[in-house]
C-alpha positions in Angstrom: 42.3 6.6 -10.3 41.4 5.8 -13.9 41.1 8.3 -16.8 39.0 7.3 -19.8 39.7 9.4 -22.9 37.3 9.2 -25.8 38.7 10.6 -29.0 36.6 11.3 -32.1 37.0 13.2 -35.4 35.7 16.7 -35.3 32.4 17.5 -37.1 33.1 18.1 -40.8 36.2 15.9 -41.0 35.6 13.0 -43.4 35.5 9.7 -41.5 36.5 7.1 -44.1 36.5 4.3 -41.6 33.0 5.2 -40.5 31.9 5.3 -44.1 33.3 1.8 -44.6 31.5 0.5 -41.6 28.3 2.2 -42.7 28.6 0.5 -46.1 29.2 -2.9 -44.5 26.2 -2.5 -42.3 24.1 -1.7 -45.3 25.4 -4.8 -47.1 24.4 -6.8 -44.1 20.9 -5.3 -44.4 21.1 -3.1 -41.3 19.3 -0.3 -43.0 18.3 1.7 -40.0 21.7 3.4 -39.5 21.9 7.0 -40.8 25.6 7.6 -40.2 28.6 6.0 -38.5 31.6 7.8 -36.9 34.5 5.7 -35.6 36.6 6.9 -32.7 39.0 5.5 -30.1 39.1 5.1 -26.4 42.2 5.2 -24.2 42.1 4.1 -20.6 44.9 5.3 -18.3 45.5 4.0 -14.8 46.9 6.9 -12.9 49.0 6.9 -9.7 47.5 10.2 -8.4 44.4 10.6 -6.3 44.1 14.3 -6.9 41.4 14.8 -9.5 42.5 18.3 -10.4 46.0 17.2 -11.0 44.8 14.1 -12.9 42.7 16.3 -15.2 45.6 18.7 -15.8 48.0 15.8 -16.6 45.6 13.9 -18.9 44.6 17.1 -20.7 48.3 17.7 -21.4 48.8 14.1 -22.6 45.9 14.6 -25.0 47.2 17.9 -26.3 50.7 16.6 -26.8 50.3 13.0 -27.8 47.0 11.2 -27.5 44.8 13.3 -29.8 45.5 15.1 -33.1 43.8 18.3 -32.0 43.7 19.7 -35.5 41.1 17.0 -36.6 40.1 15.3 -33.3 38.1 16.2 -30.2 38.6 14.5 -26.9 36.6 14.0 -23.7 38.1 13.0 -20.4 36.3 11.1 -17.7 37.9 10.4 -14.3 36.7 7.4 -12.3 
C-alpha cells in the first residue's frame, strides 16, 4: 500500500516561497495567476494492507515528524 501525504501551510501563514514564485511568474509575463502557495508531497510505501492501521500510522507520522502542525495542514491519501 502507498500513502501520499500532501502538506501545505495553513491559511493565514505567510508563504514566502509562494510569493517568490508568484513574483517570478509575473516577471515571465504569466499575469493570470492571483496567488501561489507552495507545499510538499511525501510518498510512503507501506508494508501493511490494513487501511485503518495505515491511516493510524501515517497520521501519527504526520503529527510527530512529517508536518509542523502549528503552521501546516496535511492530507493523507491511501492507494
